[in-house]
C-alpha positions as a Python dict, from the first residue, in 0.01 Angstrom:
ca = {
    (1, 'X'): (0, 0, 0),
    (2, 'X'): (350, 29, 132),
    (3, 'X'): (564, -280, 189),
    (4, 'X'): (815, -276, 472),
    (5, 'X'): (1008, -500, 709),
    (6, 'X'): (1050, -437, 1081),
    (7, 'X'): (1257, -635, 1326),
    (8, 'X'): (1260, -553, 1697),
    (9, 'X'): (1485, -755, 1925),
    (10, 'X'): (1510, -709, 2300),
    (11, 'X'): (1364, -359, 2294),
    (12, 'X'): (1157, -194, 2567),
    (13, 'X'): (849, 11, 2476),
    (14, 'X'): (713, 180, 2787),
    (15, 'X'): (461, 456, 2870),
    (16, 'X'): (377, 545, 2509),
    (17, 'X'): (37, 688, 2414),
    (18, 'X'): (-163, 714, 2095),
    (19, 'X'): (-412, 942, 2264),
    (20, 'X'): (-678, 1041, 2015),
    (21, 'X'): (-1012, 859, 2020),
    (22, 'X'): (-946, 671, 1695),
    (23, 'X'): (-567, 620, 1732),
    (24, 'X'): (-430, 266, 1741),
    (25, 'X'): (-106, 110, 1863),
    (26, 'X'): (22, 290, 2171),
    (27, 'X'): (380, 171, 2114),
    (28, 'X'): (378, 30, 1758),
    (29, 'X'): (136, 111, 1478),
    (30, 'X'): (230, -99, 1176),
    (31, 'X'): (19, 7, 877),
    (32, 'X'): (249, -126, 604),
    (33, 'X'): (216, -474, 460),
    (34, 'X'): (515, -705, 466),
    (35, 'X'): (693, -887, 745),
    (36, 'X'): (729, -776, 1103),
    (37, 'X'): (910, -967, 1375),
    (38, 'X'): (920, -878, 1744),
    (39, 'X'): (1149, -1101, 1949),
    (40, 'X'): (1224, -1077, 2322),
    (41, 'X'): (1080, -727, 2361),
    (42, 'X'): (876, -574, 2642),
    (43, 'X'): (566, -356, 2603),
    (44, 'X'): (477, -200, 2938),
    (45, 'X'): (203, 53, 3026),
    (46, 'X'): (126, 170, 2673),
    (47, 'X'): (-212, 315, 2579),
    (48, 'X'): (-422, 366, 2265),
    (49, 'X'): (-761, 523, 2207),
    (50, 'X'): (-901, 265, 1965),
    (51, 'X'): (-717, -65, 1896),
    (52, 'X'): (-403, -230, 2030),
    (53, 'X'): (-292, -68, 2353),
    (54, 'X'): (66, -180, 2283),
    (55, 'X'): (64, -303, 1921),
    (56, 'X'): (-163, -248, 1623),
    (57, 'X'): (-68, -431, 1305),
    (58, 'X'): (-200, -453, 953),
    (59, 'X'): (113, -647, 853),
    (60, 'X'): (53, -951, 634),
    (61, 'X'): (317, -1150, 826),
    (62, 'X'): (347, -1054, 1195),
    (63, 'X'): (543, -1263, 1447),
    (64, 'X'): (568, -1200, 1823),
    (65, 'X'): (792, -1446, 2006),
    (66, 'X'): (1106, -1504, 2211),
    (67, 'X'): (980, -1438, 2564),
    (68, 'X'): (824, -1105, 2476),
    (69, 'X'): (609, -947, 2748),
    (70, 'X'): (298, -731, 2714),
    (71, 'X'): (202, -597, 3057),
    (72, 'X'): (-34, -324, 3175),
    (73, 'X'): (-132, -198, 2829),
    (74, 'X'): (-477, -57, 2766),
    (75, 'X'): (-728, 68, 2512),
    (76, 'X'): (-955, 356, 2613),
    (77, 'X'): (-1248, 262, 2387),
    (78, 'X'): (-1189, -32, 2156),
    (79, 'X'): (-1037, -378, 2127),
    (80, 'X'): (-705, -545, 2196),
    (81, 'X'): (-565, -414, 2523),
    (82, 'X'): (-226, -561, 2430),
    (83, 'X'): (-237, -654, 2061),
    (84, 'X'): (-476, -598, 1771),
    (85, 'X'): (-434, -728, 1417),
    (86, 'X'): (-653, -612, 1131),
    (87, 'X'): (-483, -847, 885),
    (88, 'X'): (-647, -1166, 767),
    (89, 'X'): (-304, -1308, 686),
    (90, 'X'): (-42, -1466, 914),
    (91, 'X'): (-26, -1376, 1284),
    (92, 'X'): (209, -1588, 1494),
    (93, 'X'): (235, -1543, 1871),
    (94, 'X'): (445, -1785, 2079),
    (95, 'X'): (652, -1778, 2397),
    (96, 'X'): (489, -1447, 2488),
    (97, 'X'): (352, -1333, 2825),
    (98, 'X'): (31, -1128, 2847),
    (99, 'X'): (-35, -975, 3192),
    (100, 'X'): (-299, -724, 3307),
    (101, 'X'): (-388, -578, 2968),
    (102, 'X'): (-733, -426, 2921),
}
């Protein structure tokens, strides 16, 4: 697999769609292994067909923190209205607000 690093700080991801029936991660779809850090970002009204209305991650080290907000995100037919992780490794979520995701 591919190894990558992603850092998002104080970004806004709004009204994005992964709109096929098996598409995941309306705003972010992280298929690469490696570290990913999202800090103080907002994910608002994003949509995916399968998993993770806002964020889908397969990252082996994913961190979501710093007063991030996930609001009004949805999955059409699947799991994780806001966030879905397929990794069995590290997933850290702290200081994050989840509101009206389905």
